C-alpha atoms as an extended CHARMM CRD file, in Angstrom:
* protein
*
       288  EXT
         1         1  MET       CA              1.3950000000      -12.9060000000       86.4510000000  PROA      1               0.0000000000
         2         2  VAL       CA              0.9010000000      -10.7840000000       83.3320000000  PROA      2               0.0000000000
         3         3  ALA       CA              0.6960000000       -7.6070000000       85.4070000000  PROA      3               0.0000000000
         4         4  THR       CA              3.8760000000       -8.5660000000       87.2370000000  PROA      4               0.0000000000
         5         5  LYS       CA              5.7000000000       -9.1410000000       83.9560000000  PROA      5               0.0000000000
         6         6  LYS       CA              4.5390000000       -5.7640000000       82.6370000000  PROA      6               0.0000000000
         7         7  MET       CA              5.7780000000       -4.1090000000       85.7950000000  PROA      7               0.0000000000
         8         8  GLN       CA              9.1360000000       -5.8500000000       85.4730000000  PROA      8               0.0000000000
         9         9  ASN       CA              9.4400000000       -4.7160000000       81.8650000000  PROA      9               0.0000000000
        10        10  LYS       CA              8.5700000000       -1.1520000000       82.8510000000  PROA      10              0.0000000000
        11        11  ILE       CA             11.1690000000       -1.1450000000       85.6270000000  PROA      11              0.0000000000
        12        12  ALA       CA             13.7600000000       -2.5320000000       83.2260000000  PROA      12              0.0000000000
        13        13  SER       CA             12.8760000000        0.1500000000       80.6840000000  PROA      13              0.0000000000
        14        14  VAL       CA             13.1990000000        2.9360000000       83.2460000000  PROA      14              0.0000000000
        15        15  ALA       CA             16.5180000000        1.5180000000       84.4550000000  PROA      15              0.0000000000
        16        16  ARG       CA             17.8100000000        1.3680000000       80.8940000000  PROA      16              0.0000000000
        17        17  ASP       CA             16.7620000000        4.9600000000       80.2100000000  PROA      17              0.0000000000
        18        18  VAL       CA             18.4720000000        6.1430000000       83.3980000000  PROA      18              0.0000000000
        19        19  LEU       CA             21.6210000000        4.2950000000       82.3790000000  PROA      19              0.0000000000
        20        20  PHE       CA             21.5870000000        5.7920000000       78.8750000000  PROA      20              0.0000000000
        21        21  ALA       CA             20.4980000000        9.2760000000       79.9670000000  PROA      21              0.0000000000
        22        22  PRO       CA             23.9520000000       10.8440000000       79.3970000000  PROA      22              0.0000000000
        23        23  VAL       CA             24.0750000000        9.2760000000       75.9280000000  PROA      23              0.0000000000
        24        24  TYR       CA             20.5860000000       10.5890000000       75.1110000000  PROA      24              0.0000000000
        25        25  LEU       CA             21.5800000000       14.0820000000       76.2170000000  PROA      25              0.0000000000
        26        26  TYR       CA             24.7860000000       14.0100000000       74.1900000000  PROA      26              0.0000000000
        27        27  GLN       CA             23.0890000000       12.6990000000       71.0640000000  PROA      27              0.0000000000
        28        28  GLY       CA             20.1870000000       15.1340000000       71.3980000000  PROA      28              0.0000000000
        29        29  HSD       CA             22.5860000000       18.0730000000       71.7110000000  PROA      29              0.0000000000
        30        30  LYS       CA             24.5870000000       16.8440000000       68.7100000000  PROA      30              0.0000000000
        31        31  ILE       CA             21.4450000000       16.5660000000       66.5750000000  PROA      31              0.0000000000
        32        32  LYS       CA             20.4030000000       20.1320000000       67.4350000000  PROA      32              0.0000000000
        33        33  ARG       CA             23.9120000000       21.3750000000       66.6640000000  PROA      33              0.0000000000
        34        34  ASP       CA             24.5980000000       19.4870000000       63.4500000000  PROA      34              0.0000000000
        35        35  THR       CA             21.2430000000       18.9360000000       61.7430000000  PROA      35              0.0000000000
        36        36  VAL       CA             20.6150000000       21.1330000000       58.7090000000  PROA      36              0.0000000000
        37        37  ARG       CA             17.7030000000       23.5270000000       59.2690000000  PROA      37              0.0000000000
        38        38  LEU       CA             15.4790000000       23.2520000000       56.2360000000  PROA      38              0.0000000000
        39        39  PRO       CA             13.1830000000       26.1880000000       55.4210000000  PROA      39              0.0000000000
        40        40  GLU       CA              9.4700000000       26.0160000000       54.8420000000  PROA      40              0.0000000000
        41        41  PRO       CA              8.8410000000       25.7310000000       51.0920000000  PROA      41              0.0000000000
        42        42  ASN       CA              7.7500000000       28.6680000000       48.9980000000  PROA      42              0.0000000000
        43        43  GLY       CA              4.2430000000       28.7510000000       47.6040000000  PROA      43              0.0000000000
        44        44  GLU       CA              0.6950000000       29.8170000000       48.2740000000  PROA      44              0.0000000000
        45        45  ARG       CA             -0.8620000000       28.9980000000       51.6360000000  PROA      45              0.0000000000
        46        46  HSD       CA             -4.4810000000       29.3680000000       50.5340000000  PROA      46              0.0000000000
        47        47  GLY       CA             -6.4730000000       29.3540000000       47.3410000000  PROA      47              0.0000000000
        48        48  GLN       CA             -9.5310000000       28.3110000000       45.3820000000  PROA      48              0.0000000000
        49        49  VAL       CA             -9.6170000000       25.6260000000       42.7090000000  PROA      49              0.0000000000
        50        50  GLN       CA            -12.3740000000       25.0340000000       40.1970000000  PROA      50              0.0000000000
        51        51  ILE       CA            -13.1680000000       21.3460000000       40.0580000000  PROA      51              0.0000000000
        52        52  ASN       CA            -13.3640000000       19.9380000000       36.5360000000  PROA      52              0.0000000000
        53        53  GLY       CA            -15.3050000000       16.9410000000       35.3640000000  PROA      53              0.0000000000
        54        54  LYS       CA            -18.8520000000       18.2120000000       35.6200000000  PROA      54              0.0000000000
        55        55  ASN       CA            -20.9740000000       17.2150000000       32.6670000000  PROA      55              0.0000000000
        56        56  ASP       CA            -23.7110000000       19.2610000000       30.9780000000  PROA      56              0.0000000000
        57        57  SER       CA            -26.4810000000       17.7560000000       33.0870000000  PROA      57              0.0000000000
        58        58  ALA       CA            -24.6260000000       18.7310000000       36.2560000000  PROA      58              0.0000000000
        59        59  ALA       CA            -24.1790000000       22.2480000000       34.9210000000  PROA      59              0.0000000000
        60        60  ASN       CA            -27.9570000000       22.5780000000       34.4650000000  PROA      60              0.0000000000
        61        61  THR       CA            -28.8480000000       21.5930000000       38.0110000000  PROA      61              0.0000000000
        62        62  SER       CA            -30.1390000000       24.0740000000       40.5350000000  PROA      62              0.0000000000
        63        63  LYS       CA            -28.0300000000       27.0310000000       41.5830000000  PROA      63              0.0000000000
        64        64  GLU       CA            -27.7960000000       25.5810000000       45.0690000000  PROA      64              0.0000000000
        65        65  ASN       CA            -26.1900000000       22.3960000000       43.8010000000  PROA      65              0.0000000000
        66        66  THR       CA            -23.7830000000       24.0550000000       41.3580000000  PROA      66              0.0000000000
        67        67  GLN       CA            -22.4420000000       26.3190000000       44.0890000000  PROA      67              0.0000000000
        68        68  GLN       CA            -21.3530000000       23.5550000000       46.4560000000  PROA      68              0.0000000000
        69        69  THR       CA            -17.8630000000       24.1660000000       47.8000000000  PROA      69              0.0000000000
        70        70  LEU       CA            -15.4570000000       21.7780000000       49.5020000000  PROA      70              0.0000000000
        71        71  ASN       CA            -13.6210000000       23.6200000000       52.2680000000  PROA      71              0.0000000000
        72        72  LEU       CA            -10.2990000000       22.0470000000       53.2520000000  PROA      72              0.0000000000
        73        73  MET       CA             -7.8290000000       23.1690000000       55.9140000000  PROA      73              0.0000000000
        74        74  VAL       CA             -4.4710000000       21.6030000000       56.8100000000  PROA      74              0.0000000000
        75        75  VAL       CA             -3.0800000000       22.5570000000       60.2220000000  PROA      75              0.0000000000
        76        76  GLY       CA              0.0110000000       21.6520000000       62.2000000000  PROA      76              0.0000000000
        77        77  ASP       CA              3.7830000000       21.5610000000       62.2760000000  PROA      77              0.0000000000
        78        78  SER       CA              6.7060000000       21.5490000000       59.8400000000  PROA      78              0.0000000000
        79        79  ALA       CA              5.6040000000       18.3860000000       58.0410000000  PROA      79              0.0000000000
        80        80  ALA       CA              2.1680000000       19.8970000000       57.4660000000  PROA      80              0.0000000000
        81        81  ALA       CA              3.9810000000       23.0190000000       56.2210000000  PROA      81              0.0000000000
        82        82  GLY       CA              5.9220000000       20.8890000000       53.7340000000  PROA      82              0.0000000000
        83        83  VAL       CA              9.4510000000       21.1880000000       55.1190000000  PROA      83              0.0000000000
        84        84  GLY       CA             11.6530000000       18.8470000000       53.1230000000  PROA      84              0.0000000000
        85        85  SER       CA             10.2100000000       19.8580000000       49.7580000000  PROA      85              0.0000000000
        86        86  GLN       CA             11.2770000000       22.7720000000       47.5880000000  PROA      86              0.0000000000
        87        87  THR       CA              7.8080000000       24.1800000000       46.9050000000  PROA      87              0.0000000000
        88        88  GLN       CA              4.2920000000       23.7890000000       48.2420000000  PROA      88              0.0000000000
        89        89  GLN       CA              3.4090000000       21.9900000000       44.9980000000  PROA      89              0.0000000000
        90        90  GLU       CA              5.7370000000       19.1730000000       46.1150000000  PROA      90              0.0000000000
        91        91  ALA       CA              4.5120000000       19.2120000000       49.7160000000  PROA      91              0.0000000000
        92        92  LEU       CA              1.4960000000       17.5360000000       51.3210000000  PROA      92              0.0000000000
        93        93  ILE       CA             -1.1100000000       20.1510000000       50.3960000000  PROA      93              0.0000000000
        94        94  GLY       CA              0.2820000000       20.5900000000       46.8810000000  PROA      94              0.0000000000
        95        95  ASN       CA              0.0110000000       16.8660000000       46.1920000000  PROA      95              0.0000000000
        96        96  LEU       CA             -3.3370000000       16.4530000000       47.9160000000  PROA      96              0.0000000000
        97        97  ILE       CA             -5.3520000000       19.0670000000       45.9960000000  PROA      97              0.0000000000
        98        98  PRO       CA             -4.8970000000       17.7040000000       42.4520000000  PROA      98              0.0000000000
        99        99  ILE       CA             -5.5340000000       14.1500000000       43.5910000000  PROA      99              0.0000000000
       100       100  LEU       CA             -8.7950000000       15.1390000000       45.2750000000  PROA      100             0.0000000000
       101       101  THR       CA            -10.0770000000       17.2490000000       42.3990000000  PROA      101             0.0000000000
       102       102  GLN       CA             -9.5860000000       14.3770000000       39.9600000000  PROA      102             0.0000000000
       103       103  GLN       CA            -11.8340000000       12.0000000000       41.8860000000  PROA      103             0.0000000000
       104       104  PRO       CA            -15.3500000000       11.2980000000       40.5050000000  PROA      104             0.0000000000
       105       105  VAL       CA            -16.8600000000       11.4490000000       43.9970000000  PROA      105             0.0000000000
       106       106  ILE       CA            -15.5160000000       14.9670000000       44.4830000000  PROA      106             0.0000000000
       107       107  GLN       CA            -16.3920000000       16.0740000000       40.9480000000  PROA      107             0.0000000000
       108       108  SER       CA            -19.9820000000       14.9020000000       41.3290000000  PROA      108             0.0000000000
       109       109  ALA       CA            -20.5250000000       16.6510000000       44.6600000000  PROA      109             0.0000000000
       110       110  PHE       CA            -18.4970000000       19.8790000000       44.4460000000  PROA      110             0.0000000000
       111       111  ASN       CA            -17.5720000000       22.4560000000       41.8590000000  PROA      111             0.0000000000
       112       112  THR       CA            -15.0680000000       24.4580000000       43.9260000000  PROA      112             0.0000000000
       113       113  LEU       CA            -12.3220000000       23.6120000000       46.4230000000  PROA      113             0.0000000000
       114       114  ASN       CA            -11.3520000000       26.2840000000       48.9370000000  PROA      114             0.0000000000
       115       115  TRP       CA             -8.1720000000       25.3890000000       50.7980000000  PROA      115             0.0000000000
       116       116  SER       CA             -5.8310000000       26.8920000000       53.3580000000  PROA      116             0.0000000000
       117       117  LEU       CA             -2.6250000000       25.8370000000       55.0640000000  PROA      117             0.0000000000
       118       118  GLN       CA             -2.0660000000       26.8700000000       58.6850000000  PROA      118             0.0000000000
       119       119  ALA       CA              1.2070000000       25.2470000000       59.7000000000  PROA      119             0.0000000000
       120       120  THR       CA              4.5140000000       26.3760000000       61.1730000000  PROA      120             0.0000000000
       121       121  THR       CA              7.8310000000       24.7110000000       61.8970000000  PROA      121             0.0000000000
       122       122  GLY       CA              8.2450000000       23.8150000000       65.5620000000  PROA      122             0.0000000000
       123       123  HSD       CA              4.5830000000       23.9540000000       66.4820000000  PROA      123             0.0000000000
       124       124  THR       CA              3.4020000000       21.6700000000       69.2570000000  PROA      124             0.0000000000
       125       125  SER       CA             -0.1720000000       20.7110000000       70.0270000000  PROA      125             0.0000000000
       126       126  PHE       CA             -0.3870000000       23.7690000000       72.2940000000  PROA      126             0.0000000000
       127       127  ASP       CA              0.8560000000       26.0610000000       69.5190000000  PROA      127             0.0000000000
       128       128  THR       CA             -1.6830000000       24.5460000000       67.1520000000  PROA      128             0.0000000000
       129       129  LEU       CA             -4.4630000000       25.0310000000       69.6750000000  PROA      129             0.0000000000
       130       130  ARG       CA             -3.4600000000       28.6610000000       70.1850000000  PROA      130             0.0000000000
       131       131  ARG       CA             -3.4130000000       29.2010000000       66.4330000000  PROA      131             0.0000000000
       132       132  LEU       CA             -6.9500000000       27.8770000000       66.1010000000  PROA      132             0.0000000000
       133       133  TYR       CA             -8.0690000000       30.2880000000       68.8340000000  PROA      133             0.0000000000
       134       134  VAL       CA             -6.4380000000       33.2490000000       67.0630000000  PROA      134             0.0000000000
       135       135  LEU       CA             -7.6480000000       32.4700000000       63.5420000000  PROA      135             0.0000000000
       136       136  PRO       CA            -10.9210000000       34.1440000000       62.5540000000  PROA      136             0.0000000000
       137       137  ALA       CA            -13.9680000000       31.9200000000       62.2690000000  PROA      137             0.0000000000
       138       138  PRO       CA            -14.5510000000       30.9020000000       58.6400000000  PROA      138             0.0000000000
       139       139  SER       CA            -17.4670000000       32.2580000000       56.6410000000  PROA      139             0.0000000000
       140       140  GLN       CA            -18.3940000000       28.6630000000       55.8050000000  PROA      140             0.0000000000
       141       141  PRO       CA            -17.9060000000       25.5180000000       57.8930000000  PROA      141             0.0000000000
       142       142  ILE       CA            -14.7600000000       23.5070000000       57.1670000000  PROA      142             0.0000000000
       143       143  ASP       CA            -15.6580000000       20.1940000000       55.5420000000  PROA      143             0.0000000000
       144       144  VAL       CA            -12.2880000000       18.5390000000       56.2020000000  PROA      144             0.0000000000
       145       145  MET       CA             -9.5910000000       19.6790000000       58.6300000000  PROA      145             0.0000000000
       146       146  VAL       CA             -6.3350000000       17.7060000000       58.6160000000  PROA      146             0.0000000000
       147       147  LEU       CA             -4.1200000000       17.9230000000       61.7270000000  PROA      147             0.0000000000
       148       148  ASN       CA             -0.4740000000       16.8940000000       61.8280000000  PROA      148             0.0000000000
       149       149  VAL       CA              1.1020000000       17.3620000000       65.2740000000  PROA      149             0.0000000000
       150       150  GLY       CA              3.1020000000       15.3320000000       67.7640000000  PROA      150             0.0000000000
       151       151  VAL       CA              6.7530000000       15.2970000000       66.7200000000  PROA      151             0.0000000000
       152       152  ASN       CA              7.5310000000       18.5110000000       68.5830000000  PROA      152             0.0000000000
       153       153  ASP       CA              5.4930000000       17.3400000000       71.5680000000  PROA      153             0.0000000000
       154       154  THR       CA              7.6820000000       14.2370000000       71.5940000000  PROA      154             0.0000000000
       155       155  THR       CA             10.9830000000       16.0990000000       71.4010000000  PROA      155             0.0000000000
       156       156  SER       CA              9.8820000000       18.6890000000       73.9750000000  PROA      156             0.0000000000
       157       157  ASN       CA              8.8970000000       15.9280000000       76.4170000000  PROA      157             0.0000000000
       158       158  VAL       CA              5.1970000000       16.8060000000       76.6830000000  PROA      158             0.0000000000
       159       159  SER       CA              3.4810000000       14.3710000000       79.0540000000  PROA      159             0.0000000000
       160       160  ALA       CA              0.8430000000       11.9680000000       77.7390000000  PROA      160             0.0000000000
       161       161  SER       CA             -1.8230000000       13.5400000000       79.9590000000  PROA      161             0.0000000000
       162       162  ARG       CA             -1.0690000000       17.0660000000       78.7400000000  PROA      162             0.0000000000
       163       163  TRP       CA             -0.9610000000       15.8380000000       75.1610000000  PROA      163             0.0000000000
       164       164  GLN       CA             -4.3620000000       14.2070000000       75.5860000000  PROA      164             0.0000000000
       165       165  GLN       CA             -5.8560000000       17.4020000000       76.9810000000  PROA      165             0.0000000000
       166       166  GLN       CA             -4.4490000000       19.4700000000       74.1280000000  PROA      166             0.0000000000
       167       167  ILE       CA             -5.9030000000       17.0880000000       71.5500000000  PROA      167             0.0000000000
       168       168  GLU       CA             -9.2800000000       17.1880000000       73.3020000000  PROA      168             0.0000000000
       169       169  ASN       CA             -9.1660000000       20.9900000000       73.2130000000  PROA      169             0.0000000000
       170       170  ILE       CA             -8.2040000000       21.0260000000       69.5330000000  PROA      170             0.0000000000
       171       171  ILE       CA            -11.1750000000       18.8020000000       68.7220000000  PROA      171             0.0000000000
       172       172  ALA       CA            -13.5130000000       21.0380000000       70.7150000000  PROA      172             0.0000000000
       173       173  ILE       CA            -12.4990000000       24.2900000000       69.0420000000  PROA      173             0.0000000000
       174       174  ALA       CA            -12.3140000000       22.7270000000       65.5730000000  PROA      174             0.0000000000
       175       175  GLN       CA            -15.8840000000       21.4930000000       65.8180000000  PROA      175             0.0000000000
       176       176  ARG       CA            -17.2990000000       24.5100000000       67.6700000000  PROA      176             0.0000000000
       177       177  LYS       CA            -15.5690000000       27.4480000000       65.9870000000  PROA      177             0.0000000000
       178       178  PHE       CA            -14.7870000000       26.0100000000       62.5460000000  PROA      178             0.0000000000
       179       179  GLY       CA            -17.8200000000       23.7400000000       62.2170000000  PROA      179             0.0000000000
       180       180  VAL       CA            -15.5480000000       20.9350000000       61.0420000000  PROA      180             0.0000000000
       181       181  ARG       CA            -17.4590000000       18.1050000000       59.4120000000  PROA      181             0.0000000000
       182       182  GLU       CA            -14.5790000000       15.6200000000       59.3120000000  PROA      182             0.0000000000
       183       183  LEU       CA            -11.4880000000       16.0870000000       61.4980000000  PROA      183             0.0000000000
       184       184  VAL       CA             -8.5130000000       13.9070000000       60.5520000000  PROA      184             0.0000000000
       185       185  PHE       CA             -5.4560000000       13.4740000000       62.7850000000  PROA      185             0.0000000000
       186       186  LEU       CA             -2.4380000000       12.0180000000       61.0400000000  PROA      186             0.0000000000
       187       187  SER       CA             -0.4220000000        9.4990000000       63.0030000000  PROA      187             0.0000000000
       188       188  LEU       CA              2.9890000000       10.3700000000       64.3830000000  PROA      188             0.0000000000
       189       189  PRO       CA              5.7930000000        9.3360000000       62.0250000000  PROA      189             0.0000000000
       190       190  PRO       CA              8.1290000000        6.3930000000       62.7010000000  PROA      190             0.0000000000
       191       191  MET       CA             10.6430000000        8.4770000000       64.6350000000  PROA      191             0.0000000000
       192       192  ALA       CA             12.7870000000        5.4460000000       65.4730000000  PROA      192             0.0000000000
       193       193  GLN       CA             13.4810000000        5.0790000000       61.7420000000  PROA      193             0.0000000000
       194       194  MET       CA             14.4910000000        8.6840000000       61.1120000000  PROA      194             0.0000000000
       195       195  PRO       CA             18.0660000000        8.7020000000       59.7420000000  PROA      195             0.0000000000
       196       196  ALA       CA             18.9060000000       11.8540000000       61.7240000000  PROA      196             0.0000000000
       197       197  ILE       CA             18.3190000000       10.1440000000       65.0850000000  PROA      197             0.0000000000
       198       198  PRO       CA             21.0900000000        7.6610000000       66.0220000000  PROA      198             0.0000000000
       199       199  ALA       CA             20.8100000000        4.6430000000       68.3050000000  PROA      199             0.0000000000
       200       200  PRO       CA             20.0890000000        4.3310000000       71.1600000000  PROA      200             0.0000000000
       201       201  LEU       CA             18.3150000000        7.7180000000       71.1580000000  PROA      201             0.0000000000
       202       202  ASN       CA             16.1140000000        6.6530000000       68.2500000000  PROA      202             0.0000000000
       203       203  ASN       CA             14.5480000000        3.8570000000       70.3050000000  PROA      203             0.0000000000
       204       204  PHE       CA             13.9450000000        6.1800000000       73.2400000000  PROA      204             0.0000000000
       205       205  VAL       CA             12.3190000000        8.8530000000       71.0610000000  PROA      205             0.0000000000
       206       206  GLY       CA             10.4040000000        6.2380000000       69.1010000000  PROA      206             0.0000000000
       207       207  ALA       CA              8.9550000000        4.7950000000       72.3140000000  PROA      207             0.0000000000
       208       208  LYS       CA              7.8400000000        8.2560000000       73.4630000000  PROA      208             0.0000000000
       209       209  ALA       CA              6.2390000000        8.9290000000       70.0810000000  PROA      209             0.0000000000
       210       210  SER       CA              4.3910000000        5.6010000000       70.2720000000  PROA      210             0.0000000000
       211       211  ILE       CA              2.9090000000        6.5280000000       73.6440000000  PROA      211             0.0000000000
       212       212  LEU       CA              1.5700000000        9.8150000000       72.2610000000  PROA      212             0.0000000000
       213       213  ASP       CA              0.3390000000        8.0860000000       69.1190000000  PROA      213             0.0000000000
       214       214  ASN       CA             -1.5690000000        5.4640000000       71.1040000000  PROA      214             0.0000000000
       215       215  THR       CA             -3.1730000000        8.2290000000       73.1560000000  PROA      215             0.0000000000
       216       216  LEU       CA             -4.1100000000       10.0450000000       69.9580000000  PROA      216             0.0000000000
       217       217  GLN       CA             -5.8130000000        6.9270000000       68.6170000000  PROA      217             0.0000000000
       218       218  GLN       CA             -7.8670000000        6.5480000000       71.7850000000  PROA      218             0.0000000000
       219       219  VAL       CA             -8.9740000000       10.1830000000       71.8150000000  PROA      219             0.0000000000
       220       220  CYS       CA             -9.9890000000       10.0830000000       68.1550000000  PROA      220             0.0000000000
       221       221  ALA       CA            -11.9770000000        6.8930000000       68.6650000000  PROA      221             0.0000000000
       222       222  ALA       CA            -13.9430000000        8.5380000000       71.4840000000  PROA      222             0.0000000000
       223       223  HSD       CA            -15.2520000000       11.4190000000       69.3400000000  PROA      223             0.0000000000
       224       224  ASP       CA            -17.7540000000       11.5130000000       66.4990000000  PROA      224             0.0000000000
       225       225  GLY       CA            -16.5010000000       13.0840000000       63.3030000000  PROA      225             0.0000000000
       226       226  VAL       CA            -12.8610000000       12.5480000000       64.2940000000  PROA      226             0.0000000000
       227       227  THR       CA            -10.6440000000       10.0490000000       62.4810000000  PROA      227             0.0000000000
       228       228  TYR       CA             -7.1270000000        8.8310000000       63.1670000000  PROA      228             0.0000000000
       229       229  MET       CA             -5.1480000000        7.9920000000       60.0370000000  PROA      229             0.0000000000
       230       230  ALA       CA             -2.3170000000        5.5370000000       60.5390000000  PROA      230             0.0000000000
       231       231  THR       CA              0.1820000000        6.4650000000       57.8450000000  PROA      231             0.0000000000
       232       232  ASP       CA              1.0140000000        3.2420000000       56.0420000000  PROA      232             0.0000000000
       233       233  PHE       CA              4.7870000000        3.6390000000       55.8890000000  PROA      233             0.0000000000
       234       234  ALA       CA              5.2860000000        0.0450000000       54.7580000000  PROA      234             0.0000000000
       235       235  ARG       CA              2.9070000000        0.6160000000       51.8680000000  PROA      235             0.0000000000
       236       236  MET       CA              4.8590000000        3.7170000000       50.8120000000  PROA      236             0.0000000000
       237       237  ILE       CA              8.0460000000        1.6850000000       50.6920000000  PROA      237             0.0000000000
       238       238  ASP       CA              6.3750000000       -1.1740000000       48.8140000000  PROA      238             0.0000000000
       239       239  GLU       CA              4.7400000000        1.0640000000       46.1990000000  PROA      239             0.0000000000
       240       240  HSD       CA              7.9620000000        2.9230000000       45.5220000000  PROA      240             0.0000000000
       241       241  SER       CA             10.2900000000       -0.0770000000       45.5290000000  PROA      241             0.0000000000
       242       242  ASN       CA              8.0540000000       -2.2530000000       43.3260000000  PROA      242             0.0000000000
       243       243  GLY       CA              9.2970000000       -5.3240000000       45.1530000000  PROA      243             0.0000000000
       244       244  THR       CA             12.9870000000       -4.4350000000       45.1820000000  PROA      244             0.0000000000
       245       245  PRO       CA             15.0040000000       -3.4030000000       48.2530000000  PROA      245             0.0000000000
       246       246  ILE       CA             15.4990000000        0.3500000000       48.6880000000  PROA      246             0.0000000000
       247       247  ASP       CA             17.2550000000        2.5960000000       51.1380000000  PROA      247             0.0000000000
       248       248  ILE       CA             14.6560000000        3.9420000000       53.5540000000  PROA      248             0.0000000000
       249       249  LYS       CA             16.5010000000        7.2680000000       53.4470000000  PROA      249             0.0000000000
       250       250  VAL       CA             14.7590000000        8.1360000000       50.1690000000  PROA      250             0.0000000000
       251       251  MET       CA             11.5930000000        8.7150000000       52.1950000000  PROA      251             0.0000000000
       252       252  PHE       CA             13.3170000000       11.4350000000       54.2170000000  PROA      252             0.0000000000
       253       253  ALA       CA             14.6380000000       14.8570000000       53.2690000000  PROA      253             0.0000000000
       254       254  SER       CA             18.3190000000       15.8120000000       53.3710000000  PROA      254             0.0000000000
       255       255  ASP       CA             18.0840000000       16.5470000000       57.1040000000  PROA      255             0.0000000000
       256       256  GLY       CA             17.0940000000       12.9300000000       57.8030000000  PROA      256             0.0000000000
       257       257  PHE       CA             14.1540000000       14.1610000000       59.8330000000  PROA      257             0.0000000000
       258       258  HSD       CA             11.4170000000       15.5600000000       57.5930000000  PROA      258             0.0000000000
       259       259  PRO       CA              9.5740000000       13.7700000000       54.7810000000  PROA      259             0.0000000000
       260       260  SER       CA             11.0080000000       13.9360000000       51.2910000000  PROA      260             0.0000000000
       261       261  SER       CA              8.9430000000       15.1350000000       48.3270000000  PROA      261             0.0000000000
       262       262  LEU       CA              8.5550000000       11.4590000000       47.4360000000  PROA      262             0.0000000000
       263       263  MET       CA              7.0560000000       10.6570000000       50.8180000000  PROA      263             0.0000000000
       264       264  TYR       CA              4.7390000000       13.6610000000       50.6250000000  PROA      264             0.0000000000
       265       265  ARG       CA              3.3310000000       12.2810000000       47.3700000000  PROA      265             0.0000000000
       266       266  TYR       CA              2.5320000000        8.8770000000       48.8410000000  PROA      266             0.0000000000
       267       267  TRP       CA              1.2650000000       10.4910000000       52.0310000000  PROA      267             0.0000000000
       268       268  ALA       CA             -1.1570000000       12.6730000000       50.0620000000  PROA      268             0.0000000000
       269       269  GLN       CA             -2.3650000000        9.6150000000       48.1520000000  PROA      269             0.0000000000
       270       270  GLN       CA             -3.2670000000        7.7870000000       51.3490000000  PROA      270             0.0000000000
       271       271  LEU       CA             -4.8800000000       10.8730000000       52.8560000000  PROA      271             0.0000000000
       272       272  SER       CA             -6.9880000000       11.5030000000       49.7570000000  PROA      272             0.0000000000
       273       273  GLU       CA             -8.3190000000        7.9400000000       49.8940000000  PROA      273             0.0000000000
       274       274  LEU       CA             -9.4400000000        8.4930000000       53.4690000000  PROA      274             0.0000000000
       275       275  ILE       CA            -11.0560000000       11.8390000000       52.6830000000  PROA      275             0.0000000000
       276       276  ILE       CA            -13.0230000000       10.2910000000       49.8150000000  PROA      276             0.0000000000
       277       277  GLN       CA            -14.2400000000        7.5620000000       52.1360000000  PROA      277             0.0000000000
       278       278  LEU       CA            -15.2620000000       10.0460000000       54.8300000000  PROA      278             0.0000000000
       279       279  LEU       CA            -17.1280000000       12.3450000000       52.4430000000  PROA      279             0.0000000000
       280       280  ASN       CA            -18.9160000000        9.5440000000       50.6320000000  PROA      280             0.0000000000
       281       281  PRO       CA            -18.6610000000        6.2870000000       52.5980000000  PROA      281             0.0000000000
       282       282  SER       CA            -21.4970000000        4.5390000000       50.7360000000  PROA      282             0.0000000000
       283       283  ASP       CA            -20.0120000000        4.2900000000       47.2500000000  PROA      283             0.0000000000
       284       284  ALA       CA            -16.6410000000        6.0030000000       47.1830000000  PROA      284             0.0000000000
       285       285  GLU       CA            -14.8430000000        5.5160000000       43.8850000000  PROA      285             0.0000000000
       286       286  PHE       CA            -11.1390000000        6.2610000000       43.8880000000  PROA      286             0.0000000000
       287       287  THR       CA             -8.8880000000        6.5800000000       40.8650000000  PROA      287             0.0000000000
       288       288  ASP       CA             -5.1430000000        7.0750000000       40.6160000000  PROA      288             0.0000000000
């Protein structure tokens, strides 16, 4: 009975999509024609940060301990690249680094943070995979690699099976070539809520994104050292609004498609909490 109902719902969904296909095509073409193309923000794409907070006793420990380095790499598409913000300091990586370096868990374990950003507007999972193949192997293993992909796979109609294979391949090369200790995949954004995508296209795109996101969750769960992070969009809204209603558009950039600088800040906060937990799950202490 349940299977029959699911089949009926699937048939109804397909029939609805066929019926609305001309509308989807028209709206998709209009979005491509009218949406403002925001540039990738200016700023450094790699660097080294000295981590403060070490006390005198830590400074007198062995040379091996005082030379511990946290190697961080962020990889992916336009959101990973920070599109929607003016500078990299306002983007995901620019918000993430200072939050991490202020945490006692990080300060007690590392004295240097090496970071790099490998992200480009328009990149799909295949583009990301190809980039990882082309990049030289690092001199030191990557402790944390953060992957943000999926929006362009959704809009380019990549099948769920191909998407799954690409994610599997990304995991394989990240762990083999880059020696990644903790690989974090960020969830796909709530595409149905993007102001730039009108109804009914938003529901169609949102449903496609959900399929890819569910597949991503399953793949991550099947691999050691791989974590799926469900971006808590509701929490972002709640923390910013402080209990008062707000226009969801403040979480998006002027194009209505990419995150705003405000959203990048909350996004980095959530990501830093996860990274702290992954690096020190026994007694992680997080401070704002």
